[in-house]
C-alpha positions in Angstrom: -38.8 25.0 38.5 -38.9 28.8 39.5 -41.7 29.3 37.1 -43.5 26.2 38.7 -43.5 27.8 42.1 -44.1 31.3 41.4 -47.5 29.9 39.0 -47.9 27.6 42.2 -48.3 30.6 44.3 -49.8 33.2 41.9 -52.7 30.6 40.7 -54.7 30.8 44.2 -53.8 34.8 44.8 -55.7 35.3 41.1 -58.5 33.1 41.9 -59.1 34.9 45.7 -58.9 38.2 44.3 -61.0 37.8 41.1 -63.4 36.1 43.1 -63.9 38.2 46.2 -64.0 41.6 43.1 -66.3 39.2 41.3 -68.7 38.7 44.9 -68.6 42.3 45.5 -69.7 43.2 41.4 -72.6 40.6 42.1 -73.9 42.4 45.1 -73.4 45.9 43.4 -75.9 44.5 40.5 -78.2 42.9 42.8 -78.5 45.9 44.5 -78.5 48.2 41.8 -80.7 50.9 43.4 -77.9 53.4 42.8 -76.8 53.5 39.3 -75.2 57.2 38.3 -72.6 56.0 41.2 -72.5 51.9 41.3 -71.8 51.9 36.8 -68.3 53.3 37.6 -67.9 51.2 41.2 -68.5 48.3 39.1 -66.1 49.4 36.4 -63.7 50.3 39.1 -63.7 47.0 41.2 -63.3 44.9 37.5 -60.1 46.1 37.7 -58.7 43.6 40.3 -59.6 41.0 38.2 -58.2 41.8 35.1 -54.8 43.2 36.2 -55.3 39.7 38.7 -55.7 37.2 35.3 -53.2 39.6 32.9 -50.7 39.3 35.3 -50.7 35.5 35.8 -51.3 34.9 32.0 -48.3 37.2 31.5 -46.2 35.1 34.6 -47.3 31.7 32.7 -46.8 32.9 29.0 -43.9 35.3 29.1 -43.2 35.1 25.9 -46.6 37.0 25.2 -46.5 39.1 28.1 -46.2 42.3 25.9 -50.0 41.5 25.1 -51.7 40.9 28.8 -49.5 43.9 29.9 -51.2 46.0 27.1 -55.2 44.9 27.8 -54.5 45.8 31.9 -52.9 49.2 31.0 -56.0 50.3 28.5 -58.2 49.3 31.5 -55.8 51.3 34.0 -56.6 54.1 31.5 -60.6 53.5 31.3 -60.4 53.2 35.9 -58.6 56.5 36.4 -61.3 58.2 33.7 -64.3 56.4 35.6 -62.8 57.4 38.6 -63.2 60.9 38.0 -66.7 60.4 36.6 -67.5 58.9 39.5 -66.5 61.9 41.6 -68.6 63.9 39.6 -71.7 61.7 40.4 -71.1 62.1 43.6 -71.8 65.6 43.6 -74.8 65.6 41.3 -73.0 65.8 37.6 -70.7 68.6 36.1 -73.9 70.8 36.5 -74.4 70.6 39.9 -70.2 71.2 40.3 -70.3 74.1 38.3 -73.4 75.7 40.2 -71.6 74.6 43.6 -68.0 76.0 42.4 -69.8 79.6 40.8 -67.7 82.4 41.7 -65.2 80.7 42.8 -61.4 80.9 41.4 -58.8 78.2 41.7 -55.5 81.1 43.2 -51.9 80.4 42.1 -50.3 77.7 44.0 -46.6 76.6 44.1 -47.7 72.8 44.8 -50.5 72.9 42.1 -47.9 74.0 39.5 -50.2 76.9 39.5 -48.0 79.6 40.5 -47.3 81.4 37.3 -50.8 81.4 36.3 -53.9 84.0 36.9 -56.1 82.4 38.9 -58.4 80.3 37.2 -62.1 80.1 37.5 -64.2 77.2 38.7 -66.9 77.2 35.5 -68.0 75.1 33.1 -65.0 75.3 31.2 -62.4 73.9 33.9 -64.7 70.8 34.6 -64.7 70.3 30.9 -60.7 70.8 30.6 -60.1 68.2 33.5 -62.8 65.6 32.1 -60.9 65.8 28.6 -57.3 65.4 30.6 -58.6 62.1 31.8 -60.6 61.3 28.9 -57.2 61.6 26.1 -55.6 59.0 28.3 -58.1 56.8 27.7 -58.5 57.5 23.8 -54.7 57.5 23.3 -53.8 54.4 25.6 -55.3 51.9 22.7 -54.1 53.9 19.9 -50.4 53.7 21.7 -50.9 49.5 22.5 -51.7 49.1 18.0 -48.8 51.1 17.4 -46.8 48.7 20.0 -48.2 45.9 18.3 -46.9 46.6 15.0 -43.7 47.9 16.3 -43.0 44.8 17.8 -44.0 42.4 15.4 -41.6 44.4 13.2 -38.8 43.7 15.6 -38.5 47.5 16.3 -39.9 47.2 20.1 -38.3 45.5 22.8 -39.6 45.9 26.3 -37.4 47.9 28.7 -34.9 48.6 25.9 -34.5 52.4 25.7 -32.1 52.5 22.8 -32.7 55.3 20.5 -33.0 52.6 17.5 -36.2 50.8 19.7 -39.6 52.3 19.7 -39.8 51.7 23.7 -38.2 55.1 24.6 -40.5 57.3 22.5 -43.8 55.1 23.5 -42.9 55.4 27.0 -42.5 59.4 26.6 -45.7 59.8 25.1 -47.7 57.1 27.8 -45.9 59.2 30.7 -46.9 62.5 29.3 -50.5 61.3 28.6 -50.7 59.4 32.2 -49.0 62.7 34.0 -51.6 65.1 32.0 -54.6 62.8 33.3 -53.7 62.7 36.6 -53.0 66.1 36.6 -56.3 67.1 35.3 -57.9 64.8 38.3 -55.6 66.5 40.9 -56.8 70.0 39.6 -60.7 69.0 40.2 -59.9 67.4 43.7 -58.0 70.9 44.4 -61.6 73.0 43.3 -64.0 70.3 44.4 -61.9 69.4 47.7 -64.7 70.9 50.4 -67.3 69.1 48.6 -65.9 65.8 48.0 -64.7 65.3 51.4 -67.8 63.2 52.7 -66.3 60.8 50.2 -63.1 60.1 51.2 -61.9 60.0 47.7 -58.2 59.9 48.7 -58.2 56.6 50.2 -60.2 55.0 47.5 -57.6 56.5 45.0 -54.7 55.5 46.8 -55.9 52.0 46.7 -56.6 51.8 42.9 -53.3 53.1 42.5 -51.5 50.3 45.0 -52.8 47.9 42.5 -51.3 49.5 39.5 -47.9 50.6 41.6 -47.8 46.4 43.5 -48.7 44.9 40.1 -45.9 47.3 38.2 -43.2 45.9 40.7 -44.1 42.3 41.6 
């Protein structure tokens, strides 16, 4: 009975969220005048129907939820990288960013967790490292998903089981480290380009993206 009630509530919410997002995507594609920005925006907006549908399928077919949740998490990794790419596109691309930041240094800071490091030159290498920080999560997450499916089929993976003889603990640790590195790379990039990004107000946009992830996780 409870499952039917949850399904009855979740279905219209899924349809509404997906429909609204697809309408926004359609409008972007119909007015595709800024492809350097809009291709990333479309990919980010598509996160909503992916999360909505995968969450609904997990609810309806709870025994298969590991597969739907994995698809959702892979797309989340893709969105993080696309958000960083969108920020770069807003500023004119990596080359323009390097030119704009020429001669600047990222000073040691406690809140950036760089207090024990020398000042970082904001050059092409810095931008490349930030992109690599986001990209490693995009590459690693599908690999972890494949490993998870194999271990799950062999009975060595149980979602939420932190026992030492279950792979969930180790997969979660690797996932958390990789995700943290991706977010840290994005954080450093924002700290370096904060004044340049100010007109685009990226923080509220990123908070909305993370809210989708957070609320989906805790629902």
